[in-house]
GUZA-761969 format. One line per field, with one value per residue (C-alpha): residue number from 1; y, x, z; residue in one letter. Coordinates in steps of 0.2 Angstrom, whole numbers, plus 5000, padded with zeros to 4 digits. Each point is the difference from the previous one (the first is absolute). Layout:
# residues N
seq (NUM/...)
Y (Y/...)
X (X/...)
Z (Z/...)
type (A/...)
END
This chain:
# residues 668
seq (1/2/3/4/5/6/7/8/9/10/11/12/13/14/15/16/17/18/19/20/21/22/23/24/25/26/27/28/29/30/31/32/33/34/35/36/37/38/39/40/41/42/43/44/45/46/47/48/49/50/51/52/53/54/55/56/57/58/59/60/61/62/63/64/65/66/67/68/69/70/71/72/73/74/75/76/77/78/79/80/81/82/83/84/85/86/87/88/89/90/91/92/93/94/95/96/97/98/99/100/101/102/103/104/105/106/107/108/109/110/111/112/113/114/115/116/117/118/119/120/121/122/123/124/125/126/127/128/129/130/131/132/133/134/135/136/137/138/139/140/141/142/143/144/145/146/147/148/149/150/151/152/153/154/155/156/157/158/159/160/161/162/163/164/165/166/167/168/169/170/171/172/173/174/175/176/177/178/179/180/181/182/183/184/185/186/187/188/189/190/191/192/193/194/195/196/197/198/199/200/201/202/203/204/205/206/207/208/209/210/211/212/213/214/215/216/217/218/219/220/221/222/223/224/225/226/227/228/229/230/231/232/233/234/235/236/237/238/239/240/241/242/243/244/245/246/247/248/249/250/251/252/253/254/255/256/257/258/259/260/261/262/263/264/265/266/267/268/269/270/271/272/273/274/275/276/277/278/279/280/281/282/283/284/285/286/287/288/289/290/291/292/293/294/295/296/297/298/299/300/301/302/303/304/305/306/307/308/309/310/311/312/313/314/315/316/317/318/319/320/321/322/323/324/325/326/327/328/329/330/331/332/333/334/335/336/337/338/339/340/341/342/343/344/345/346/347/348/349/350/351/352/353/354/355/356/357/358/359/360/361/362/363/364/365/366/367/368/369/370/371/372/373/374/375/376/377/378/379/380/381/382/383/384/385/386/387/388/389/390/391/392/393/394/395/396/397/398/399/400/401/402/403/404/405/406/407/408/409/410/411/412/413/414/415/416/417/418/419/420/421/422/423/424/425/426/427/428/429/430/431/432/433/434/435/436/437/438/439/440/441/442/443/444/445/446/447/448/449/450/451/452/453/454/455/456/457/458/459/460/461/462/463/464/465/466/467/468/469/470/471/472/473/474/475/476/477/478/479/480/481/482/483/484/485/486/487/488/489/490/491/492/493/494/495/496/497/498/499/500/501/502/503/504/505/506/507/508/509/510/511/512/513/514/515/516/517/518/519/520/521/522/523/524/525/526/527/528/529/530/531/532/533/534/535/536/537/538/539/540/541/542/543/544/545/546/547/548/549/550/551/552/553/554/555/556/557/558/559/560/561/562/563/564/565/566/567/568/569/570/571/572/573/574/575/576/577/578/579/580/581/582/583/584/585/586/587/588/589/590/591/592/593/594/595/596/597/598/599/600/601/602/603/604/605/606/607/608/609/610/611/612/613/614/615/616/617/618/619/620/621/622/623/624/625/626/627/628/629/630/631/632/633/634/635/636/637/638/639/640/641/642/643/644/645/646/647/648/649/650/651/652/653/654/655/656/657/658/659/660/661/662/663/664/665/666/667/668)
Y (4000/4983/4985/4993/5015/5000/4982/5003/5015/4989/4986/5011/5007/4982/4992/5014/4999/4981/5001/5012/4989/4985/5008/5015/4997/4981/4998/4993/5000/4989/4983/5000/4992/5014/5013/4991/5000/5019/5004/4989/5008/5017/4995/4993/5015/5012/4989/5001/5018/5008/5018/4999/4997/5007/5000/5000/4984/4986/4989/5012/4994/4988/5005/5006/4990/4998/5016/5000/5012/5012/5019/5013/5011/5017/5003/5017/4999/4993/4983/5003/4986/5001/5002/4984/4998/4984/5003/5009/5011/5006/5001/5011/5012/5002/5003/5012/5010/5000/5006/5014/5006/4998/5005/4984/4987/4986/4984/4987/4984/4986/4984/5001/4987/4990/5002/5011/5018/5006/5015/4998/5015/5002/5012/5003/4985/4988/4992/5005/4997/4989/5002/4994/5012/4997/5013/5012/5010/4987/4983/4987/4999/4984/5005/4983/4991/5012/4996/4982/5005/4999/5012/5014/5008/5002/5014/5010/5003/5018/5008/5007/5004/4995/4990/4989/4990/4982/4985/4984/4984/4982/4992/4986/4987/5004/4999/4983/4993/5007/4993/4983/4999/5006/4987/4986/5007/5000/5019/5012/5005/5019/5007/5010/5008/5017/4994/4989/5015/5011/4986/4997/5019/5001/4985/5005/4988/5006/4982/4995/5015/4995/4982/5008/5007/5016/5012/5019/5012/5018/5012/5017/5013/5007/5013/5006/5001/4985/5011/5006/5018/5000/5003/4991/4990/5007/4985/4983/4991/5009/4997/4981/4999/5009/4989/4985/5007/5002/4982/4998/4987/5011/4996/4992/4998/5018/5012/5019/5003/5016/4993/4990/4986/4998/4999/4988/4989/4999/4995/4986/4995/4999/4990/4987/4999/4997/4981/5001/5012/4993/5011/5005/5016/5005/5015/5014/5017/5015/5015/5017/4999/5019/5004/5019/4994/4990/5016/5009/4987/4998/4987/4995/4996/4981/4998/5010/5008/4996/4981/4985/4982/4989/4984/4984/4991/4983/4989/4986/4984/4986/4982/4982/4994/4983/4995/5005/4996/5002/5007/4999/5015/5002/5003/4985/5010/4991/5012/4995/5005/5000/4990/5010/4998/5011/5018/5016/5012/5017/4995/4982/4983/4995/4982/5001/5012/5001/4996/5006/4988/4989/5015/5009/4985/4998/5019/5001/4983/4994/4983/4989/5002/5017/5015/5012/5018/5003/5015/5005/5007/5015/4995/4985/4987/4991/4997/4993/5015/4991/4985/5001/4988/5005/4991/4984/4984/4988/4992/5011/4993/5006/5002/4995/5003/4985/4994/4993/5009/4995/5000/4990/4993/5007/5007/5019/5012/5017/5013/5008/5017/5000/4992/4997/4991/4981/4996/4984/5000/4987/5009/4986/5002/4999/5014/5012/4996/5003/5017/5005/4997/5010/5014/5000/5002/5013/5018/5008/4988/4992/5004/4984/5002/4985/4990/4999/4987/4987/5000/4999/4985/4992/5003/4993/4985/4995/5002/5014/5011/4997/5018/5018/4997/4986/5012/5007/4983/4996/4998/5004/4982/4994/5012/4998/4982/5004/5002/5016/5005/5001/5006/5018/5000/4991/5013/5014/4993/4997/5018/5007/4989/5006/5019/4998/4997/5019/5004/5007/4997/5008/4989/4985/5002/5002/4985/4989/5001/5003/5001/5018/5008/5009/5011/5015/4990/4992/5017/5005/4984/5002/5019/4995/4984/5003/4981/4984/4993/5015/4997/4982/5005/5013/5000/5004/5014/5008/4997/5009/5016/5001/5011/4991/4984/4992/4985/4988/5005/4999/4983/4994/5006/4992/4984/4998/5001/4988/4986/4991/4997/5018/5005/4986/5007/5018/4993/4990/5015/5010/4986/5001/5018/5008/5017/5000/5017/5018/5008/5018/5009/5014/5016/5012/5002/5013/4989/4993/4998/5002/4986/4999/4990/4998/4997/5000/5001/5013/5009/4997/4989/4982/4998/4991/5014/5013/4989/4999/5019/5002/4987/5006/5016/4991/5000/4985/4993/4992/4989/5008/5017/5005/5015/4997/5003/5016/5000/4990/5001/4998/4996/4995/4988/5003/4990/4996/5007/5017/5000/4995/5013/5013/4993/5001/5017/4993/5011/4994/5005/4994/4994/5018/5006/4984/5004/5018/4994/4988/5014/5013/5005/4993/4991/5011)
X (4845/5008/4990/5003/4994/4984/4997/5001/4988/4988/5001/4997/4985/4994/5003/4992/4985/4998/5003/4986/4988/5005/5002/4988/4987/4999/4999/5016/5003/5015/5005/5011/5014/5000/5000/5014/5010/4998/5004/5016/5006/4998/5009/5014/5002/5000/5013/5011/4998/5000/5002/4982/4994/4982/4993/4982/5004/4987/5015/5003/4984/5010/5018/5007/5009/4992/5001/5008/4986/4987/5005/4988/4990/4993/4984/4999/4981/4993/4991/4985/4989/4981/4987/4990/4981/4992/4981/4989/4995/5018/5002/4984/5008/5015/4989/4990/5016/5004/4983/5001/5017/4997/4985/5000/5012/5005/5008/5012/4995/5013/5005/5013/5013/5007/5019/5015/5000/5015/5006/5008/5011/5004/5013/4998/4989/5012/4996/5013/4993/4987/4997/4989/4988/5009/4994/4994/5016/5013/4999/5012/5008/4993/5004/5008/4984/4988/5009/4995/4981/4996/4986/5012/5006/5019/4997/4985/4992/5006/5016/4991/5007/4987/4996/4985/4993/4994/4996/5010/4991/5001/4987/4990/5006/5018/4996/4993/5014/5013/4991/4998/5019/5004/4989/5009/5016/4994/5001/4988/4986/4998/4985/4992/5004/5003/5013/5008/5001/5008/5013/5004/5003/5012/5011/5018/5002/4990/5000/4988/4989/4999/4995/4985/4992/4994/4988/4995/4986/5005/4987/5007/5012/5011/5010/5005/4989/4994/5000/5015/4994/5000/4982/4991/4984/4984/4993/5005/4991/5010/5016/4997/4995/5016/5011/4992/5005/5018/5001/4995/4987/4987/4985/4986/4982/4999/4986/4996/4985/4990/4988/5001/4989/5013/5014/4992/4994/5017/5007/4987/5004/5019/4996/4990/5015/5014/5000/5001/5015/5018/5006/4994/4991/4997/4989/4995/5008/4989/5009/4995/5003/5003/5018/4996/4987/5013/5011/4985/4997/5018/5011/5000/5015/5000/4986/4992/4983/4993/5001/4995/5002/4984/5006/4991/4994/5008/4994/4989/4994/4989/5007/4997/5009/5006/5010/5010/5019/5009/5017/5012/5010/5018/4993/4988/4984/4987/4993/4985/5002/4985/5002/4990/4993/5013/4994/5008/5003/5009/5013/5003/4991/4995/4997/5005/4995/5003/4986/5010/4995/4986/4990/5000/4992/4987/4995/4997/4991/5011/4997/5009/4992/4994/5000/5012/5005/5019/5011/5018/5005/5011/4999/5012/4994/4984/4987/4982/4989/4983/4989/4984/4987/4986/5010/5001/4993/5001/5016/5011/5007/5008/5019/5009/5018/5011/5003/5018/5013/4999/5019/5006/4984/5002/4985/4997/4995/4992/5013/4998/5006/4991/4983/4995/5016/5003/5018/5011/5012/5011/5017/5006/4985/5006/4988/5007/5018/4996/4991/5014/5013/4990/4998/5019/5004/4986/5004/4997/5011/5016/4995/5007/4995/4994/4996/4981/4987/5004/5019/4997/4989/5013/5014/4990/4994/5017/5007/5012/4994/4991/5000/5006/5018/5002/4997/5018/5008/4992/5011/4996/5003/4987/4987/5004/4994/4982/4985/4998/5017/5017/5018/4996/4985/5009/5014/4988/4991/5017/5005/4984/5001/5018/4995/4986/5014/5002/4981/5003/4994/4982/4996/5007/4989/4985/5005/5001/4981/4998/4981/4994/5016/4997/5013/4997/5002/5015/5008/4996/5008/5016/5002/4998/5011/5012/5005/4990/5009/4994/4982/5001/5003/4986/4987/4982/5002/5013/4991/4984/5010/5001/4987/4984/5006/4987/5001/4993/5013/5014/4995/5000/5018/5006/4991/5008/5018/4996/4999/5017/4997/4997/5016/5010/4993/5006/5017/5001/4995/5014/5012/4995/5005/4983/5001/4993/5006/4994/5012/4998/4991/4987/5009/4987/4983/4993/4985/4998/4981/4996/4992/5001/4990/5007/4989/5003/5016/5012/5010/5018/4999/4994/4988/5014/5012/4987/4996/5018/5002/4985/5005/5018/4992/4990/4983/4989/4994/4983/4991/4982/4993/4991/4997/5017/5008/5011/5003/4996/5013/4991/5008/4994/4985/4996/4985/4988/5012/5000/4981/4999/5013/4989/4985/5008/5008/5018/5013/5006/5017/5010/5018/5007/4992/5006/5018/4998/4995/5015/5012/4992/5008/4985/4984/4987)
Z (5274/4998/4996/5017/5009/4988/5004/5019/4999/4990/5012/5015/4992/4995/5016/5010/4989/5002/5019/5002/4990/5011/5017/5000/4987/5002/4981/4993/4982/4999/5008/5016/4990/4987/5014/5009/4984/4997/5018/4999/4984/5008/5016/4990/4989/5015/5009/4984/4998/5018/4993/4993/5018/5004/5017/4992/4990/5004/5005/5015/5009/5010/4998/5016/5014/5017/5011/5018/5005/4992/4999/5007/4988/5005/4991/4991/5002/5016/4998/5011/5006/5000/5014/5002/5003/5004/4996/4988/5015/5002/4981/4999/5012/4989/4985/5009/5004/4981/4996/5012/4994/4981/4989/4990/5005/4988/5007/4993/5009/4997/5008/5014/4995/5015/4997/5003/4995/4989/4991/4982/4994/4982/4992/4981/4999/5008/5017/5013/5017/5008/5018/5014/5009/5017/5012/4986/5000/4999/4992/4993/4983/4992/4982/4996/5006/4992/4983/5002/4999/4981/5001/5006/4984/5000/4986/4998/4983/5001/5008/5015/5017/5014/5015/5002/5014/5000/5010/4998/5002/4998/4989/5009/4988/5004/5018/4999/4990/5012/5015/4992/4997/5017/5008/4990/5006/5018/5001/5010/4988/4996/5009/4986/4983/5008/5012/4986/4989/5013/5004/4982/4996/5015/4994/4998/4986/4985/4993/5014/4997/4982/5004/5010/4984/5009/4991/5002/4997/4998/5009/5001/4992/5014/4991/4982/4985/4989/4985/4990/5000/5019/5003/5014/4999/5008/5008/5007/4987/4986/5009/5001/4982/4995/5011/4991/4983/5006/5004/5018/5006/5009/5011/4992/5007/5004/4997/5001/5012/5004/5013/5016/4993/4985/5013/5011/4985/4993/5017/5001/4982/5004/5016/4990/4987/5012/4998/4981/5000/4996/5015/5017/5005/5018/4997/4988/4998/4998/4993/4994/4981/4996/5004/5003/5013/5009/5002/5007/5013/5004/5009/5019/5009/4996/4988/4986/5003/4983/5001/5012/5000/5003/5008/4997/5016/5004/4986/5006/4991/5004/4998/5007/5016/4994/5015/5015/5002/5016/5000/5015/5003/5007/5017/4999/4997/4989/4987/4989/4982/4988/4984/4987/4982/4991/4998/4993/5014/5000/4987/5003/5000/5018/5005/5018/5014/5019/5012/5014/5014/5007/5008/4984/4991/5014/5001/4982/4999/4985/4994/4988/4983/5003/4988/5008/4996/5000/4999/5002/5016/4996/4981/5004/5012/4994/5014/5002/5005/5002/4995/4991/5008/4988/4986/5009/4992/5015/4995/5012/5015/5016/5002/5016/5004/5003/5018/4994/4991/4981/4999/5015/5007/5017/5009/4998/5014/5001/5003/5017/4993/4984/5004/4982/4995/5000/5002/4998/5015/4992/4998/4988/4988/4982/4994/5014/4995/4981/5004/5012/4987/4987/5013/5003/4982/4996/4994/5017/5009/4993/4982/4992/4982/4991/5016/4998/5006/4987/5002/5019/4998/4988/5012/5015/4989/4995/5018/4996/5014/5017/5006/4994/5006/4988/4985/5004/4998/4983/4985/4982/4994/5012/4993/4982/4999/5006/4989/4991/5005/4991/5003/4997/5011/5013/5000/5000/5016/5009/4996/5007/5016/5002/4998/5013/5013/5001/5001/5017/5018/4998/4985/5008/5015/4989/4990/5015/5000/5019/5003/5001/4993/4984/4991/5011/5016/4993/4997/5018/5007/4989/5005/5019/5001/4986/4999/4999/5015/5011/4993/5005/5018/5001/5013/4999/5012/4989/4984/5006/5001/4981/4993/4995/5007/5012/5011/4987/4987/5013/5006/4982/4998/5016/4996/4983/5008/5014/4988/4998/4981/4997/5009/4991/4983/5004/5005/4983/4990/5008/4997/4982/4998/5002/5007/5017/5006/4996/4988/5006/5014/4997/4997/5008/5008/4988/4996/5017/5003/4982/4990/4981/4987/4983/4985/4981/4990/5006/4986/5006/5016/5002/5015/5009/4997/5006/5015/5005/5000/5011/5012/5001/5007/5013/4990/4998/4983/5001/4988/5002/5002/5017/5010/5008/4983/4999/4981/4985/4987/4983/4984/4982/5000/5019/5004/5014/5014/4992/5000/5018/5004/4992/5009/5017/4997/5001/4992/4983/4994/4985/4999/4997/5017/5009/4994/5006/5017/5001/4995/5011/5017/5009/4996/4991)
type (X/X/X/X/X/X/X/X/X/X/X/X/X/X/X/X/X/X/X/X/X/X/X/X/X/X/X/X/X/X/X/X/X/X/X/X/X/X/X/X/X/X/X/X/X/X/X/X/X/X/X/X/X/X/X/X/X/X/X/X/X/X/X/X/X/X/X/X/X/X/X/X/X/X/X/X/X/X/X/X/X/X/X/X/X/X/X/X/X/X/X/X/X/X/X/X/X/X/X/X/X/X/X/X/X/X/X/X/X/X/X/X/X/X/X/X/X/X/X/X/X/X/X/X/X/X/X/X/X/X/X/X/X/X/X/X/X/X/X/X/X/X/X/X/X/X/X/X/X/X/X/X/X/X/X/X/X/X/X/X/X/X/X/X/X/X/X/X/X/X/X/X/X/X/X/X/X/X/X/X/X/X/X/X/X/X/X/X/X/X/X/X/X/X/X/X/X/X/X/X/X/X/X/X/X/X/X/X/X/X/X/X/X/X/X/X/X/X/X/X/X/X/X/X/X/X/X/X/X/X/X/X/X/X/X/X/X/X/X/X/X/X/X/X/X/X/X/X/X/X/X/X/X/X/X/X/X/X/X/X/X/X/X/X/X/X/X/X/X/X/X/X/X/X/X/X/X/X/X/X/X/X/X/X/X/X/X/X/X/X/X/X/X/X/X/X/X/X/X/X/X/X/X/X/X/X/X/X/X/X/X/X/X/X/X/X/X/X/X/X/X/X/X/X/X/X/X/X/X/X/X/X/X/X/X/X/X/X/X/X/X/X/X/X/X/X/X/X/X/X/X/X/X/X/X/X/X/X/X/X/X/X/X/X/X/X/X/X/X/X/X/X/X/X/X/X/X/X/X/X/X/X/X/X/X/X/X/X/X/X/X/X/X/X/X/X/X/X/X/X/X/X/X/X/X/X/X/X/X/X/X/X/X/X/X/X/X/X/X/X/X/X/X/X/X/X/X/X/X/X/X/X/X/X/X/X/X/X/X/X/X/X/X/X/X/X/X/X/X/X/X/X/X/X/X/X/X/X/X/X/X/X/X/X/X/X/X/X/X/X/X/X/X/X/X/X/X/X/X/X/X/X/X/X/X/X/X/X/X/X/X/X/X/X/X/X/X/X/X/X/X/X/X/X/X/X/X/X/X/X/X/X/X/X/X/X/X/X/X/X/X/X/X/X/X/X/X/X/X/X/X/X/X/X/X/X/X/X/X/X/X/X/X/X/X/X/X/X/X/X/X/X/X/X/X/X/X/X/X/X/X/X/X/X/X/X/X/X/X/X/X/X/X/X/X/X/X/X/X/X/X/X/X/X/X/X/X/X/X/X/X/X/X/X/X/X/X/X/X/X/X/X/X/X/X/X/X/X/X/X/X/X/X/X/X/X/X/X/X/X/X/X/X/X/X/X/X/X/X/X/X/X/X/X/X/X/X/X/X/X/X/X/X/X/X/X/X/X/X/X/X/X/X/X/X/X/X/X/X/X/X/X/X/X/X/X/X/X)
END
């Protein structure tokens, strides 16, 4: 072995050791300067000696170029999900089944990490593939992003061939840091650490994934033996202890339990511990610990019979209602927002929450200064649940909605169609203009990346735009001179605006912000009229022939296009090169009469791609689950929509089943 080869091997071992001490153990032994010096020396030597390349080198954690798309990975062992229970009563029923089937069941009770499930495959001790769960059978190859997670060993302590399963998550501190940076840049904030982790792991550029500082807990052995002699562990606990010895970061805060009381007690302990953890948990997993007992119990079609996930109820916290702010939406509706004493809730610090409308405040007798209970609706949107009059000290006072718009000063009126809503009817209201432009640029509409609320306000304040059509006349040099902007940011924004021209007719219709027209209705309008010009001339009588269109919705559409300024806006958008015609007509009616709801992350298709395939065959894609829903297509990290589908008895399918339906001669 040459001196250079020996030095490279020594450096790889030393850099990997110190990276683990810094990133995984949080106990660095050398300074950042010294670590950077060692890393740079190793990188230089490897570049000068390409024949000594090793894919397991610590320099390869962020070494690949951006991908064009993720490849599919077929899992050799199906990655099942778990059945959920939502109360101790339901959990008790599961434990009773275990007691009936096994003489002395022993349980592993462990936290359920709120992240994204992945599999890691090693050959001869070297990481070769990291893949998302996908639909359980097929996932996405995210190996280059997995390598950016420092707690994922690139090389095991022993040359074993095995596959493990883990949960990738974003630490809370990282989540806060990213959102603070996004807020300064005027970008939309990430909803919660789970969504942030899922989005980060699916970045095509590994450098972006590396910046997100993801982490992982390994919680299962999928296949192979963790021992060199090939023998298998006898229990789940032994398995995790052995995986930890091999270099994996495994679940902590877990116990072995033999009684119901021990199971329930540990769940309560983990619930009380949630705020103190560096990561989010959304429940507790209860598994049979003995692996032979698991074989005895067997597997269901989608879920194992030997495990269940207890889901925590929506977390609620008490805090003070300090004030109420009135926001004016893009359609002029005045919405009261509670200003709260900051409180930690479901993974984020909450200082604002919706109060819905004036009737909501009156019905719950909420006063300014009250102690209120807040929760996150769907674990995302903070809302005030109830006030606590028993905690009042006499300083509280009644809140009244304004009689004039806080943005333009014009009188507000009660909406005749929405009795609880107060609305500013001034079409030139600055707040409505600002919100309308934000809506136009939003992801579900024209998807103009980087055009967040702060940038919209900057453009309006500096007189660079007066409506959405003006966006398409902007020049980079105009934007570059604005606060917090620069030449590169300006060029990126102009490029995003230019890309939005080809967003398509249905997105454009939704982006216009016509009252009562959401994404589903916009799709229906685009499918029927095919051009914006034809839609402008539509009559209410013709519109109500569209499925689920009533008289009120039809009148909203007709009313929008009767205003000369709206017709002029549409003409200007077309003149600027915005696509105002549908590109392709539906190719079949196989899914006619069927309504699909998409939830979670699909393994190979984006939601937009899946929606386009469904609509091309005459199907409808809805945003919420109801009794009218035909199928719910569920992917990784499916949430409340999946729960509601199960409650209503709506058929749940995965992406593979959807693709089979698409390819089949007729709808299944």
